[in-house]
C-alpha positions as CSV (number, residue, x, y, z in Angstrom):
1,M,67.3,-106.9,80.1
2,C,70.4,-107.7,78.1
3,S,70.1,-107.5,74.3
4,A,70.9,-111.1,73.9
5,D,67.8,-112.1,75.8
6,L,65.5,-109.8,73.7
7,V,65.1,-112.5,71.0
8,H,62.9,-114.5,73.4
9,D,61.1,-111.6,75.0
10,R,57.3,-111.2,74.3
11,S,56.4,-109.6,77.6
12,Q,56.3,-106.0,76.3
13,T,54.1,-106.4,73.3
14,S,52.0,-108.9,71.4
15,H,53.2,-107.3,68.1
16,A,55.5,-110.0,66.7
17,E,56.8,-107.9,63.8
18,L,57.8,-105.1,66.2
19,T,59.5,-107.5,68.6
20,D,61.4,-109.2,65.7
21,W,62.5,-105.7,64.4
22,V,63.7,-104.7,67.8
23,R,65.6,-107.9,68.1
24,D,67.3,-107.3,64.8
25,I,68.3,-103.8,65.7
26,S,69.5,-105.0,69.1
27,E,71.7,-107.7,67.5
28,L,73.1,-105.1,65.1
29,T,73.9,-102.4,67.7
30,R,74.6,-104.6,70.8
31,P,73.4,-102.4,73.6
32,E,74.1,-103.2,77.3
33,E,70.5,-103.0,78.2
34,V,67.1,-102.5,76.5
35,V,64.3,-100.4,78.0
36,W,60.8,-100.1,76.7
37,C,59.6,-96.5,77.4
38,D,56.1,-96.2,78.9
39,G,55.8,-92.4,79.0
40,S,55.0,-92.3,82.7
41,D,55.8,-89.5,85.2
42,S,58.0,-92.0,87.1
43,E,60.0,-92.7,83.9
44,W,60.5,-89.0,83.4
45,E,61.8,-88.7,86.9
46,R,64.1,-91.6,86.5
47,L,65.6,-90.5,83.1
48,T,66.0,-86.8,84.0
49,N,67.7,-87.8,87.3
50,L,70.0,-90.1,85.2
51,L,70.8,-87.2,82.9
52,V,71.6,-85.0,85.9
53,E,73.9,-87.7,87.3
54,N,75.6,-88.0,83.9
55,G,76.3,-84.3,83.7
56,T,74.1,-83.9,80.6
57,F,71.3,-82.0,82.5
58,L,71.5,-79.3,85.1
59,R,68.2,-79.0,87.1
60,L,67.1,-75.4,87.0
61,N,65.9,-73.4,90.1
62,R,62.6,-75.1,91.0
63,G,61.2,-71.9,92.4
64,I,61.7,-70.1,89.1
65,R,61.3,-72.8,86.5
66,P,59.9,-76.0,88.0
67,N,60.7,-79.5,86.5
68,S,63.0,-77.9,83.9
69,F,66.5,-78.6,82.8
70,Y,69.5,-76.9,81.1
71,C,72.0,-78.7,78.9
72,A,74.7,-77.9,76.4
73,S,75.6,-79.9,73.4
74,D,79.0,-80.6,72.0
75,P,80.1,-77.6,70.0
76,S,80.2,-79.8,66.9
77,D,76.6,-80.8,67.2
78,L,74.4,-77.8,66.9
79,A,71.8,-78.2,64.2
80,R,70.5,-80.2,61.2
81,V,73.2,-81.2,58.8
82,E,71.6,-80.8,55.4
83,D,74.6,-82.1,53.4
84,R,74.4,-85.4,55.4
85,T,70.7,-85.8,55.0
86,F,69.7,-88.3,52.4
87,M,66.4,-89.4,50.7
88,C,67.1,-93.0,49.8
89,A,64.3,-93.5,47.2
90,E,64.4,-96.4,44.8
91,K,64.7,-94.0,41.9
92,E,67.1,-91.0,41.9
93,D,64.5,-88.9,40.1
94,D,62.1,-89.3,43.0
95,A,64.6,-87.4,45.2
96,D,66.0,-84.8,42.8
97,P,66.5,-81.9,42.5
98,T,66.2,-80.7,46.1
99,N,67.3,-83.8,48.0
100,N,70.6,-85.6,48.4
101,W,70.2,-89.1,47.0
102,I,71.9,-92.4,47.6
103,A,70.5,-95.7,46.4
104,P,68.8,-97.7,49.2
105,D,71.0,-100.8,48.9
106,E,74.2,-98.7,49.0
107,M,73.0,-96.7,52.0
108,R,71.9,-99.9,53.9
109,K,75.4,-101.3,53.4
110,T,77.0,-98.1,54.9
111,L,74.5,-98.1,57.8
112,T,75.1,-101.7,58.6
113,E,78.8,-100.9,58.9
114,I,78.5,-97.9,61.1
115,F,75.6,-99.2,63.3
116,T,77.4,-102.5,64.0
117,G,78.1,-102.4,67.8
118,C,77.4,-98.7,67.9
119,M,75.4,-98.9,71.2
120,R,77.9,-101.0,73.1
121,G,78.0,-99.9,76.8
122,R,74.8,-98.0,76.4
123,T,71.1,-98.5,77.0
124,M,68.8,-98.8,74.1
125,Y,65.5,-97.0,74.6
126,L,62.4,-98.2,72.6
127,V,60.1,-95.2,72.2
128,P,56.6,-96.0,70.8
129,F,54.9,-92.8,69.8
130,C,52.0,-91.3,68.0
131,M,52.2,-88.2,65.7
132,G,48.8,-86.5,66.2
133,P,46.1,-87.3,68.8
134,L,45.8,-90.9,69.7
135,G,43.0,-92.6,67.7
136,G,42.8,-89.9,65.1
137,S,42.2,-90.8,61.5
138,I,45.0,-88.4,60.4
139,S,47.4,-89.5,63.1
140,R,50.3,-91.9,62.4
141,L,52.3,-94.2,64.6
142,G,56.1,-94.9,65.0
143,V,58.7,-96.5,67.1
144,L,62.1,-94.8,67.7
145,V,65.1,-96.9,68.9
146,T,67.7,-94.6,70.5
147,D,70.7,-94.8,72.8
148,S,70.2,-91.3,74.0
149,P,68.1,-90.6,77.2
150,Y,68.1,-86.9,76.1
151,V,66.2,-88.0,73.0
152,A,63.8,-90.3,75.0
153,V,62.7,-87.5,77.4
154,S,62.5,-85.0,74.6
155,M,60.2,-87.4,72.6
156,R,57.9,-87.5,75.7
157,I,57.4,-83.8,75.3
158,M,57.2,-83.7,71.5
159,T,55.0,-86.7,70.8
160,R,52.3,-88.8,72.4
161,M,54.8,-91.3,73.7
162,G,54.6,-94.5,75.7
163,T,52.3,-97.4,76.4
164,P,49.1,-96.0,74.9
165,A,50.9,-95.5,71.6
166,L,52.3,-99.1,71.8
167,R,48.7,-100.4,72.4
168,S,47.6,-98.4,69.3
169,I,50.5,-99.9,67.2
170,E,49.3,-103.4,68.3
171,E,45.8,-102.5,67.2
172,H,46.6,-101.0,63.8
173,G,49.7,-103.1,62.9
174,S,51.8,-100.6,60.9
175,F,54.3,-98.2,62.2
176,V,57.2,-96.0,60.9
177,R,60.6,-97.4,62.0
178,A,63.1,-94.9,63.3
179,V,66.6,-95.9,64.4
180,H,68.9,-93.4,66.1
181,S,72.4,-93.6,67.7
182,V,74.8,-91.0,68.9
183,G,77.5,-93.1,67.4
184,A,79.7,-93.3,70.5
185,P,80.0,-96.8,71.9
186,L,81.7,-97.3,75.3
187,A,84.4,-99.8,75.9
188,P,84.4,-101.6,79.2
189,G,85.5,-99.2,81.9
190,Q,85.5,-96.2,79.5
191,A,84.0,-93.0,81.1
192,D,81.2,-91.3,79.2
193,V,80.9,-87.6,78.3
194,P,77.9,-85.4,79.0
195,W,77.1,-85.0,75.3
196,P,78.2,-88.1,73.3
197,C,78.2,-87.7,69.5
198,S,80.3,-88.6,66.4
199,T,82.0,-86.6,63.7
200,T,80.5,-89.1,61.2
201,K,76.8,-88.2,60.6
202,Y,74.1,-89.7,58.5
203,I,70.4,-88.9,58.4
204,S,68.9,-91.3,56.0
205,N,65.2,-91.5,55.0
206,F,63.7,-94.5,53.1
207,P,60.4,-93.3,51.8
208,E,59.2,-96.6,50.2
209,T,59.7,-98.6,53.4
210,R,58.9,-95.8,55.8
211,E,62.2,-96.0,57.7
212,I,64.5,-93.4,59.2
213,W,68.1,-94.0,60.3
214,S,70.1,-91.3,62.0
215,Y,73.7,-91.6,63.2
216,G,76.2,-89.4,65.0
217,S,74.1,-86.5,66.3
218,G,72.2,-86.1,69.5
219,Y,70.5,-82.8,68.8
220,G,67.3,-81.5,67.2
221,G,65.7,-82.8,64.2
222,T,68.6,-85.1,63.5
223,A,67.8,-87.0,66.7
224,L,64.1,-86.3,67.4
225,L,63.1,-88.3,64.4
226,G,59.4,-87.7,64.8
227,K,59.8,-84.1,63.8
228,K,61.2,-83.1,60.4
229,C,62.2,-86.7,59.3
230,F,58.8,-88.4,60.1
231,A,56.3,-85.5,60.2
232,L,57.6,-84.0,56.9
233,R,60.0,-86.1,54.9
234,I,58.4,-89.5,55.3
235,A,54.8,-88.1,55.9
236,S,54.9,-86.0,52.7
237,V,55.5,-89.3,50.7
238,M,52.7,-91.0,52.7
239,A,50.4,-88.0,52.0
240,R,51.2,-88.1,48.2
241,D,50.4,-91.8,48.1
242,E,47.2,-91.5,50.2
243,G,45.8,-88.2,49.0
244,W,46.5,-85.7,51.8
245,L,49.0,-83.0,52.7
246,A,51.9,-83.0,55.2
247,E,53.1,-79.5,55.5
248,H,55.6,-77.2,57.3
249,M,52.8,-75.0,58.5
250,L,51.4,-73.4,61.7
251,I,47.7,-73.6,62.4
252,L,45.8,-70.6,63.9
253,K,42.3,-70.2,65.3
254,I,40.9,-66.7,64.8
255,T,37.7,-65.5,66.5
256,P,36.1,-62.1,65.8
257,P,34.2,-60.2,68.5
258,D,30.8,-61.3,67.5
259,G,31.2,-64.3,65.2
260,D,32.3,-67.9,64.7
261,A,36.0,-68.8,64.6
262,R,37.9,-69.7,61.4
263,Y,41.1,-71.6,61.1
264,M,44.1,-70.7,59.0
265,A,47.4,-72.6,58.2
266,G,50.6,-70.8,57.2
267,A,54.0,-71.8,55.7
268,F,57.0,-69.5,56.3
269,P,60.7,-70.1,55.8
270,A,63.1,-69.5,58.7
271,G,63.4,-65.8,59.7
272,C,60.0,-64.9,58.2
273,G,58.0,-64.5,61.5
274,K,56.5,-67.9,61.8
275,T,56.9,-68.3,65.6
276,T,55.7,-64.8,66.2
277,L,52.6,-65.4,64.1
278,A,51.9,-68.8,65.8
279,M,52.0,-67.1,69.2
280,L,50.3,-63.9,68.1
281,Q,48.8,-61.3,70.5
282,P,46.3,-59.4,68.4
283,T,46.1,-55.6,68.8
284,I,42.6,-55.2,67.4
285,P,40.1,-54.9,70.2
286,G,37.8,-57.9,70.6
287,W,39.7,-60.2,68.2
288,K,41.2,-63.4,69.6
289,V,44.0,-65.5,68.1
290,E,44.8,-69.0,69.4
291,T,47.3,-71.6,68.2
292,V,46.6,-75.2,67.2
293,G,50.1,-75.8,66.1
294,D,53.3,-73.8,65.6
295,D,55.3,-75.7,63.0
296,I,53.7,-78.7,61.2
297,A,50.2,-79.4,59.9
298,W,48.7,-82.6,58.4
299,L,45.7,-81.9,56.2
300,R,43.1,-84.4,55.1
301,F,39.6,-84.0,53.5
302,G,36.7,-84.5,55.8
303,A,33.3,-85.9,55.0
304,D,32.0,-82.4,54.1
305,G,34.7,-82.0,51.4
306,R,36.8,-79.4,53.4
307,L,40.4,-79.8,54.4
308,Y,40.9,-80.5,58.1
309,A,44.2,-80.1,59.8
310,I,45.9,-81.5,62.9
311,N,49.1,-80.6,64.6
312,P,51.0,-83.9,64.7
313,E,53.3,-82.7,67.5
314,A,52.6,-82.5,71.2
315,G,55.3,-79.9,72.0
316,F,57.1,-76.8,70.8
317,F,60.7,-77.2,69.7
318,G,61.5,-73.5,69.2
319,I,64.6,-71.3,68.6
320,A,65.2,-69.4,71.9
321,P,67.3,-66.4,70.7
322,G,64.9,-63.6,69.6
323,T,62.0,-65.0,71.6
324,G,61.0,-62.4,74.1
325,P,58.1,-60.3,75.5
326,A,58.2,-57.9,72.5
327,T,58.3,-60.6,69.8
328,S,56.4,-63.5,71.4
329,A,55.1,-63.0,74.9
330,N,52.9,-66.0,74.6
331,A,55.9,-68.2,73.8
332,V,57.7,-66.9,76.9
333,A,54.7,-67.6,79.0
334,T,54.6,-71.2,77.8
335,L,58.1,-71.8,79.1
336,W,57.2,-71.5,82.8
337,G,58.2,-75.1,83.6
338,N,58.4,-78.7,82.4
339,S,60.9,-77.7,79.8
340,I,64.3,-78.6,78.4
341,F,66.6,-75.7,77.3
342,T,69.6,-76.6,75.1
343,N,72.6,-74.3,74.4
344,V,71.1,-71.2,76.1
345,A,72.9,-69.3,78.9
346,L,72.6,-69.8,82.7
347,T,71.9,-67.1,85.2
348,D,73.4,-66.8,88.7
349,E,70.0,-67.6,90.1
350,G,69.8,-71.0,88.3
351,D,67.5,-69.9,85.5
352,V,68.1,-69.5,81.7
353,W,68.6,-66.5,79.5
354,W,69.2,-65.8,75.8
355,E,69.5,-62.7,73.6
356,G,66.0,-61.1,73.2
357,L,64.6,-62.5,76.4
358,T,65.0,-59.2,78.3
359,D,65.8,-55.7,77.1
360,Q,68.9,-55.6,79.3
361,P,71.1,-58.7,79.7
362,P,72.1,-59.8,83.2
363,A,75.4,-58.5,84.6
364,H,76.8,-62.0,84.6
365,L,76.0,-65.4,83.0
366,I,77.5,-68.7,82.1
367,D,77.4,-68.9,78.4
368,W,76.5,-72.0,76.4
369,M,80.2,-72.9,76.2
370,G,80.5,-72.9,80.0
371,R,82.4,-69.6,80.1
372,D,81.8,-66.6,82.3
373,W,79.9,-64.0,80.2
374,T,79.2,-60.3,80.7
375,P,77.5,-57.7,78.4
376,G,80.9,-56.8,77.2
377,S,81.8,-60.3,76.0
378,P,82.5,-60.5,72.3
379,E,80.2,-63.5,71.6
380,P,76.5,-64.1,72.3
381,A,75.7,-65.8,75.5
382,A,73.3,-68.3,73.8
383,Q,74.2,-70.3,70.7
384,P,72.2,-68.8,67.8
385,N,70.3,-72.1,67.3
386,A,69.7,-72.6,71.0
387,R,66.4,-74.4,71.6
388,F,63.5,-74.9,74.0
389,T,61.4,-78.0,74.2
390,T,58.1,-77.5,76.0
391,P,54.6,-79.0,76.1
392,A,52.2,-77.3,73.8
393,A,49.4,-77.7,76.3
394,Q,51.1,-75.1,78.5
395,S,50.6,-72.3,76.0
396,P,48.3,-69.6,77.3
397,I,46.7,-69.4,73.8
398,I,46.5,-73.1,73.0
399,A,43.1,-73.7,71.3
400,S,40.6,-76.0,72.9
401,E,40.5,-78.0,69.7
402,W,44.2,-78.5,69.4
403,E,43.9,-82.2,70.2
404,D,40.7,-82.9,68.3
405,P,41.5,-86.2,66.5
406,G,39.3,-85.0,63.6
407,G,41.3,-81.8,63.1
408,V,40.0,-78.3,62.4
409,P,38.6,-77.0,59.1
410,I,41.0,-74.7,57.2
411,S,39.5,-71.7,55.5
412,A,42.7,-70.0,54.4
413,I,46.4,-70.9,53.7
414,L,49.1,-68.3,54.1
415,F,52.5,-68.3,52.4
416,G,55.2,-65.7,53.3
417,G,58.7,-64.7,52.6
418,R,61.0,-61.9,53.6
419,R,61.0,-59.2,50.9
420,A,62.1,-55.5,51.3
421,T,60.8,-54.7,47.8
422,A,58.2,-55.7,45.2
423,V,55.9,-57.9,47.3
424,P,52.8,-56.3,48.8
425,L,51.8,-56.7,52.5
426,V,49.2,-59.3,51.5
427,T,48.1,-60.8,48.2
428,E,45.1,-63.1,47.6
429,S,45.4,-65.7,44.9
430,F,42.9,-65.8,42.0
431,D,42.2,-69.5,42.5
432,W,43.7,-72.7,43.9
433,A,46.1,-73.2,41.0
434,H,47.3,-69.6,41.2
435,G,47.8,-70.2,45.0
436,V,50.0,-73.2,44.3
437,F,52.0,-70.9,41.9
438,L,52.4,-68.4,44.8
439,G,53.5,-71.2,47.2
440,A,56.0,-72.6,44.6
441,N,57.7,-69.2,44.5
442,I,58.2,-68.3,48.2
443,A,61.4,-66.3,48.4
444,S,63.5,-64.3,50.8
445,E,66.1,-61.8,49.8
446,K,69.7,-62.7,50.1
447,T,71.0,-59.4,48.8
448,A,69.2,-56.1,48.5
449,A,68.6,-54.4,45.1
450,A,71.1,-51.7,44.4
451,D,72.7,-49.8,41.5
452,G,70.0,-51.1,39.2
453,K,70.8,-54.8,39.9
454,V,68.0,-57.3,40.4
455,V,67.7,-58.6,44.0
456,E,69.1,-62.1,44.7
457,L,66.6,-64.4,46.1
458,R,66.6,-67.6,48.1
459,R,63.7,-69.7,47.0
460,D,62.0,-72.0,49.5
461,P,58.9,-73.4,47.9
462,F,56.1,-74.0,50.4
463,A,58.8,-73.6,53.1
464,M,59.5,-77.3,52.3
465,L,62.8,-77.1,50.4
466,P,64.8,-79.1,53.1
467,F,61.8,-81.3,54.0
468,C,60.0,-82.5,51.0
469,G,60.5,-86.3,50.8
470,Y,60.2,-86.6,47.0
471,N,60.7,-84.7,43.7
472,M,59.4,-81.2,44.3
473,G,58.0,-80.9,40.8
474,R,55.8,-83.9,41.7
475,Y,55.0,-82.2,45.0
476,F,53.6,-79.2,43.1
477,A,51.6,-81.6,41.0
478,H,50.2,-83.2,44.1
479,W,49.0,-79.9,45.4
480,L,47.3,-79.1,42.1
481,E,45.7,-82.6,42.1
482,V,44.3,-82.0,45.6
483,G,42.6,-78.8,44.3
484,R,41.3,-80.6,41.2
485,T,39.6,-83.4,43.2
486,A,37.8,-81.1,45.5
487,D,34.8,-78.7,45.2
488,A,36.3,-75.3,44.6
489,G,33.8,-73.8,47.0
490,T,35.1,-75.9,49.9
491,M,38.8,-75.3,49.4
492,P,40.8,-72.8,51.5
493,R,41.7,-69.5,49.8
494,I,45.4,-69.0,49.5
495,Y,47.3,-65.8,50.4
496,Y,50.9,-64.5,50.3
497,V,52.0,-62.1,53.1
498,N,55.1,-60.0,53.5
499,W,55.7,-58.2,56.8
500,F,59.1,-56.9,55.8
501,R,58.7,-54.3,53.0
502,K,61.0,-51.3,53.5
503,D,61.1,-47.7,52.3
504,E,64.0,-46.1,50.4
505,N,65.8,-45.5,53.7
506,G,65.7,-49.2,54.8
507,K,63.0,-48.6,57.4
508,F,60.2,-51.2,57.8
509,L,56.9,-49.8,56.6
510,W,54.7,-52.2,58.5
511,P,54.9,-52.4,62.3
512,G,54.6,-56.2,62.4
513,Y,54.3,-58.4,65.5
514,G,50.8,-58.1,67.0
515,E,49.7,-55.7,64.2
516,N,49.8,-58.6,61.8
517,S,46.4,-59.4,63.2
518,R,45.1,-56.6,61.0
519,V,46.1,-58.6,57.9
520,L,44.5,-61.7,59.4
521,K,41.3,-59.7,60.0
522,W,41.2,-58.7,56.3
523,I,41.8,-62.3,55.2
524,F,39.0,-63.4,57.6
525,E,36.6,-60.9,56.2
526,R,37.4,-61.8,52.6
527,Q,36.0,-65.2,53.4
528,S,32.5,-63.7,54.0
529,G,32.8,-61.0,51.4
530,E,33.0,-58.1,53.9
531,A,36.5,-56.8,52.8
532,G,37.3,-55.0,49.6
533,A,40.2,-55.8,47.3
534,T,41.8,-54.5,44.1
535,Q,42.9,-56.8,41.3
536,T,46.5,-56.5,40.3
537,P,48.6,-58.5,37.9
538,I,49.9,-60.7,40.7
539,G,46.7,-61.2,42.7
540,N,44.1,-59.3,44.8
541,V,45.4,-56.8,47.4
542,P,43.3,-54.9,50.0
543,T,41.9,-51.6,49.1
544,P,43.4,-49.0,51.6
545,E,40.1,-48.6,53.4
546,A,39.6,-52.4,53.7
547,L,42.7,-52.8,55.9
548,D,42.0,-51.9,59.5
549,T,44.8,-49.4,60.5
550,D,42.9,-47.6,63.3
551,G,45.2,-46.9,66.2
552,I,48.5,-47.4,64.4
553,D,50.9,-44.7,63.3
554,L,51.0,-45.5,59.5
555,A,51.3,-42.7,57.0
556,E,48.9,-42.9,54.0
557,A,51.9,-42.9,51.6
558,D,53.5,-45.8,53.4
559,L,50.2,-47.8,53.3
560,N,50.0,-47.1,49.6
561,V,53.5,-48.5,49.1
562,L,52.6,-51.6,51.2
563,L,49.7,-52.3,48.9
564,S,51.4,-51.4,45.6
565,V,52.4,-53.6,42.7
566,D,55.0,-52.1,40.3
567,T,54.6,-53.8,36.9
568,D,58.1,-52.9,35.8
569,V,59.6,-54.4,38.9
570,W,57.4,-57.5,38.5
571,K,58.6,-58.0,34.9
572,Q,62.1,-58.4,36.5
573,E,60.6,-60.7,39.1
574,A,59.0,-62.8,36.4
575,A,62.4,-63.5,34.8
576,L,63.6,-64.9,38.2
577,V,60.5,-67.1,38.3
578,R,61.5,-68.7,35.0
579,E,65.0,-69.5,36.3
580,H,63.5,-71.0,39.4
581,F,61.0,-73.2,37.5
582,D,63.7,-74.4,35.1
583,T,65.4,-76.2,38.0
584,F,62.6,-78.7,38.1
585,G,62.9,-79.7,34.4
586,D,60.1,-81.7,32.9
587,R,58.8,-82.6,36.4
588,L,57.3,-79.1,36.8
589,P,53.5,-79.3,36.0
590,S,52.4,-77.6,32.8
591,R,49.7,-75.9,34.9
592,L,52.4,-73.9,36.7
593,W,53.9,-72.8,33.3
594,D,50.4,-71.8,32.3
595,A,50.2,-69.7,35.5
596,Y,53.5,-68.1,34.7
597,D,52.4,-67.2,31.1
598,D,49.2,-65.8,32.6
599,L,51.3,-63.6,34.9
600,L,53.3,-62.3,31.9
601,D,50.0,-61.5,30.0
602,R,48.7,-59.6,33.0
603,L,52.0,-57.7,33.2
604,G,51.6,-56.7,29.6
């Protein structure tokens, strides 16, 4: 169907508002053709074959990795572009201090200019999708308009995409509007390239009107707009307005040998072990860990007053380098087929490879830039942000409840950073407000302490720094309000974990990976009063005997360091907290300043 005919088309949907919006976008962007995606297997076959014909996809060896594809992006289009990501709130104060802000009217003028005719010569794909299980009270609906078939097939993996979502939009009426273009119109007769994109990039979020406009990139969260843009930036504003939480969190199901399961959520900045924890293989006999979600959680109060969480995504969009049998065997097992691999390396057998996948690299590869590669090559074979996109249902440890539209009840929330010093292995907050204080101060070390200098930290509150859709001081206040409106006895307990503490020689004290299940066991047992703890100025930490260390080679002295709190060091840490809080000005809730003063009092 030509875009000019879309004005009169009502055959695809009875939702007049949706059809009128699609007509307006079509008239602005002027695509050659408009296709409504239905999410079917036949559509997948048609679009992936098209991508193979266009040179974007290479079909992998069916005998090794069935129904899977390799592709390489343009070298200029590799990751999110934070300095080109904007929150276009009506008031600048609603975006400050952690977002880039441009007034909505000004941004709409710019977008109108760059989107005019941007899809000429291309097909516009209309992708109706649902974030979360279809029919769930926590789930939300959206429509993505894109001129990238790569994005269309990726959305089929990452969301509940297609006709069922469209029928749900018709039933409920409202939907988030998302517009994406690679920004590379084709003149008549002009040859296309395998990875079209533009040097001009905009990722613009409009929180009040629930809109997302992305231009110039074909990759990752800048193109798969259901992910960070919808599920966090826009959803965090929706959650604030409606009384729930949209968080950058994994969700785990933990089952002891002879008891009922509990569910935990966890927020970790990049490089702090989030994927490893989401795909954990516990080392404690009889304990079982399953995943409900690996990246994003939406939490809402249930009828019983507890917080219930869903994973709004249907797939995993993970970083490939570093993912291997030693770090995340369950993630590797998930990737057996039906997957898209972007910017990894190709083996001579028609499979994929990246650093960390095997102990020894193959003797020869084609790297992500299309060059011959050997173990002696000076650069990595896979681009450091290389990705896999794979269905979550394929995970060998996916929990049976992962698509329950009502969600799972959360009993504990974990925060974590990467700290070689100061921070214990695990700390339990004193109460909800103190837990918010801990989450507001998530930090990882940029430089190590040396010569008496205080360590330099990178703060990432709640692991939401790049993703919070409004003023983060108000975000902290929303978390505090969620705790105030609930019965304290039904709220999850909050913990801060740190797998990365080192000794004076720079050696990690804690073995990590599957052994992290021992920390989860202590947290689990704290819920029922079975595990002991010692109160410290910063929170409760396990007593040495309460942490199960049977079967691991961990010296008593090292365990004592892992569970230690040095008050002199923490007086220096407290000074850094003040500097961090000052960045939020008068938007920072007074309750967090009270928590800061309480910390100073406990430190003496």
